[in-house]
C-alpha positions, 0 to 999 in steps of 0.5 A, spaced: 500 500 500 502 506 498 502 512 503 502 519 502 507 524 505 505 531 507 507 534 500 503 530 496 508 525 493 507 518 494 513 513 496 513 505 496 516 502 502 517 495 499 521 498 494 525 502 499 526 496 503 528 492 497 533 497 495 536 497 502 537 490 503 540 490 496 545 495 498 546 491 504 547 484 501 552 487 496 556 491 501 557 484 505 558 480 499 564 484 497 567 484 504 566 476 504 569 475 497 575 480 500 576 476 506 576 469 502 581 472 497 585 474 503 585 467 506 587 464 500 593 469 499 595 468 506 595 460 505 599 461 499 604 465 502 605 460 508 606 454 504 605 454 497 608 448 495 603 444 499 597 446 494 596 443 488 598 447 481 592 444 478 586 445 483 589 448 489 587 442 493 592 440 499 598 435 497 600 430 501 606 425 501 605 419 498 609 412 498 615 412 494 615 411 486 621 407 484 624 409 491 622 417 490 617 420 495 612 424 491 606 428 493 599 427 491 592 431 491 587 428 494 582 432 490 584 431 483 589 425 483 595 430 481 602 428 482 607 433 484 614 432 484 620 437 484 626 438 479 630 433 483 625 428 484 623 428 477 631 427 475 631 421 480 625 418 477 628 419 470 635 416 472 631 410 474 627 410 468 633 409 463 633 411 456 626 413 452 623 412 459 623 405 459 626 401 466 
């Protein structure tokens, strides 16, 4: 229901309420997104090598492959090795990647 004001104009309380709610949600959504980005950045700064390069999941140590310890992502199955581990795996593989 629309109500009149003293100067004869009409205002809609529902529209005003919706506009205020929209503004409140927009402001708080931006704050929550910023807080999530800050948490992600802090997690990367603390230990960047413990995150999966493919999906951002947590890398966990896995049993050795050919005697070389590797890390894998529980979320996507990605296996992560550093340069030294890769060279060691390639040394075990022999020529053309065959054992």
